[in-house]
VMD Tcl script that draws the C-alpha trace (Angstrom):
set ca {
  {98.26 80.77 87.30}
  {95.82 79.27 84.83}
  {96.62 78.66 81.20}
  {94.03 81.24 80.24}
  {95.87 83.91 82.17}
  {98.95 83.44 79.99}
  {97.52 85.67 77.27}
  {96.02 88.27 79.59}
  {97.78 91.57 80.06}
  {99.68 92.19 76.82}
  {101.23 95.31 78.34}
  {102.57 93.22 81.20}
  {103.90 89.68 80.66}
  {101.73 86.99 82.27}
  {104.35 85.96 84.84}
  {105.02 89.58 85.70}
  {101.30 90.27 86.03}
  {100.84 87.25 88.29}
  {103.71 88.37 90.53}
  {102.53 91.98 90.60}
  {98.98 91.02 91.58}
  {99.68 88.15 93.98}
  {102.39 90.18 95.72}
  {99.76 92.74 96.70}
  {97.13 90.38 98.10}
  {97.39 90.12 101.85}
  {96.45 87.05 103.88}
  {94.38 87.85 106.97}
  {94.09 84.79 109.23}
  {90.90 83.99 111.11}
  {88.78 86.59 109.28}
  {85.80 86.83 109.30}
  {85.69 83.70 111.49}
  {88.35 81.45 113.03}
  {89.88 79.04 110.54}
  {89.34 81.23 107.45}
  {92.30 82.76 105.61}
  {90.83 85.92 104.06}
  {92.43 87.23 100.87}
  {92.53 91.03 101.24}
  {92.81 92.87 97.90}
  {92.91 96.38 99.39}
  {96.73 96.61 99.13}
  {96.39 95.80 95.40}
  {93.72 98.48 94.97}
  {95.91 101.03 96.75}
  {98.78 100.44 94.30}
  {98.04 102.35 91.06}
  {100.48 100.23 89.04}
  {98.98 96.92 90.19}
  {95.38 98.16 89.96}
  {96.07 99.59 86.51}
  {97.60 96.31 85.31}
  {94.61 94.39 86.68}
  {92.17 96.76 84.97}
  {94.04 96.40 81.69}
  {94.08 92.59 81.92}
  {90.34 92.41 82.65}
  {89.54 94.86 79.84}
  {91.58 92.75 77.42}
  {89.61 89.65 78.44}
  {86.35 91.53 77.77}
  {87.61 92.54 74.33}
  {88.98 89.08 73.49}
  {85.68 87.38 74.29}
  {83.54 89.92 72.44}
  {81.70 91.36 75.44}
  {79.32 94.25 74.85}
  {78.55 94.79 78.56}
  {80.25 94.03 81.86}
  {78.47 92.79 84.97}
  {80.12 93.34 88.34}
  {79.08 91.27 91.34}
  {78.46 93.01 94.65}
  {80.54 94.32 96.21}
  {84.22 93.97 95.32}
  {83.29 92.94 91.79}
  {82.05 96.52 91.31}
  {85.52 97.87 92.09}
  {87.13 95.67 89.44}
  {84.41 95.58 86.78}
  {83.61 99.29 86.46}
  {87.12 100.44 85.47}
  {87.56 97.40 83.20}
  {84.29 98.28 81.45}
  {85.38 101.89 80.96}
  {88.80 100.80 79.67}
  {87.13 98.39 77.19}
  {84.56 101.01 76.13}
  {81.64 98.99 77.48}
  {78.67 99.61 79.74}
  {78.76 98.47 83.36}
  {75.80 96.72 85.01}
  {75.78 96.06 88.77}
  {74.37 92.81 90.13}
  {73.30 93.60 93.69}
  {72.03 91.87 96.76}
  {68.23 91.75 96.88}
  {66.46 94.98 97.79}
  {69.30 97.35 96.79}
  {68.08 98.36 93.32}
  {65.09 100.64 92.67}
  {62.63 99.85 89.92}
  {61.87 96.63 88.09}
  {64.42 93.88 88.68}
  {65.06 90.27 87.85}
  {65.98 88.23 90.94}
  {67.77 84.93 91.39}
  {68.03 82.97 94.64}
  {70.95 80.66 95.28}
  {72.10 78.30 98.02}
  {74.71 79.20 100.59}
  {76.39 76.78 102.97}
  {73.74 77.66 105.57}
  {70.63 79.11 103.95}
  {70.02 81.08 100.78}
  {70.73 84.50 99.31}
  {69.30 86.45 96.39}
  {70.80 88.80 93.81}
  {69.10 91.21 91.43}
  {69.74 93.16 88.26}
  {67.67 95.94 86.68}
  {65.42 94.24 84.15}
  {66.16 96.83 81.42}
  {69.96 96.86 81.78}
  {70.53 93.64 79.81}
  {68.83 92.74 76.55}
  {68.91 90.25 73.69}
  {72.03 90.85 71.63}
  {74.17 91.75 74.66}
  {77.25 89.61 75.29}
  {78.04 89.92 78.98}
  {81.33 89.40 80.81}
  {80.88 88.75 84.53}
  {83.73 90.12 86.67}
  {84.35 89.45 90.35}
  {87.30 89.49 92.71}
  {87.19 85.86 93.87}
  {85.68 82.63 92.61}
  {85.10 80.52 95.71}
  {82.20 78.05 95.66}
  {80.65 79.64 92.55}
  {77.14 80.25 93.90}
  {76.96 83.97 93.19}
  {78.55 83.61 89.76}
  {76.17 80.78 88.86}
  {73.16 82.89 89.91}
  {74.44 85.84 87.85}
  {74.72 83.65 84.74}
  {71.09 82.65 85.22}
  {70.05 86.31 85.53}
  {71.94 87.24 82.36}
  {70.24 84.52 80.34}
  {66.81 85.29 81.80}
  {67.26 88.86 80.57}
  {67.80 87.45 77.07}
  {71.52 88.24 76.93}
  {74.37 85.85 76.17}
  {77.27 85.07 78.47}
  {80.65 86.10 77.03}
  {82.47 84.63 80.02}
  {83.44 84.99 83.67}
  {86.68 86.70 84.71}
  {88.04 86.80 88.25}
  {91.14 88.16 89.87}
  {91.56 85.05 92.00}
  {90.17 81.52 91.98}
  {90.25 79.49 95.18}
  {90.65 76.16 93.39}
  {90.31 74.07 96.55}
  {86.66 75.21 96.87}
  {85.81 73.75 93.43}
  {83.70 76.66 92.14}
  {84.91 75.99 88.59}
  {83.28 72.58 88.59}
  {80.02 74.05 89.90}
  {80.00 76.55 87.01}
  {80.71 74.07 84.19}
  {77.05 73.56 83.26}
  {76.04 77.19 83.87}
  {78.86 78.46 81.63}
  {77.56 76.35 78.73}
  {80.92 76.58 76.96}
  {81.68 80.21 77.84}
  {85.21 80.73 79.25}
  {86.14 81.11 82.90}
  {89.34 83.15 83.26}
  {91.25 83.45 86.54}
  {94.32 85.66 86.69}
  {95.53 83.89 89.86}
  {94.63 80.40 91.07}
  {95.27 79.39 94.65}
}
mol new
graphics top color blue
foreach p $ca { graphics top sphere $p radius 0.5 }
foreach p [lrange $ca 0 end-1] q [lrange $ca 1 end] { graphics top cylinder $p $q radius 0.2 }
display resetview
């Protein structure tokens, strides 16, 4: 668990929150390809106590960092960010894969291990004066999160921070995000 997670979840002590959440994340070996250990969060989502505690912890991070809007990254980030935004009394803005949003969008390409990908946000959903918390399920290499930070700033909004359920520390996404965060916090409730 990261030091930043120690103050998350006032209704549930940090150690209790960590145990509750990590105890409901299932390892799936060799998925989606041989050699990968997939972290399946569906058991956590199916448990109303664990999902509720996660939602509360993420909402508290939004409030602590002064967010005015919450961005969720496609696809599992939507599942976590939308209820956290509602709980914190904030608007939710989806950041989608290219071609999934109607109307005017801002797009940002980013590098993958083999090739590139692109994400988009509706151009009118973020504006100057917004302080945006990015929420996702996992921070791995940091490419999608880094691209989302660029989109937020291009829309004229400020970054309040990035919050994730789980950080895969061995993939070094935190280091990749250091410059893009520009001093904004990165909060991980669980670090593996």
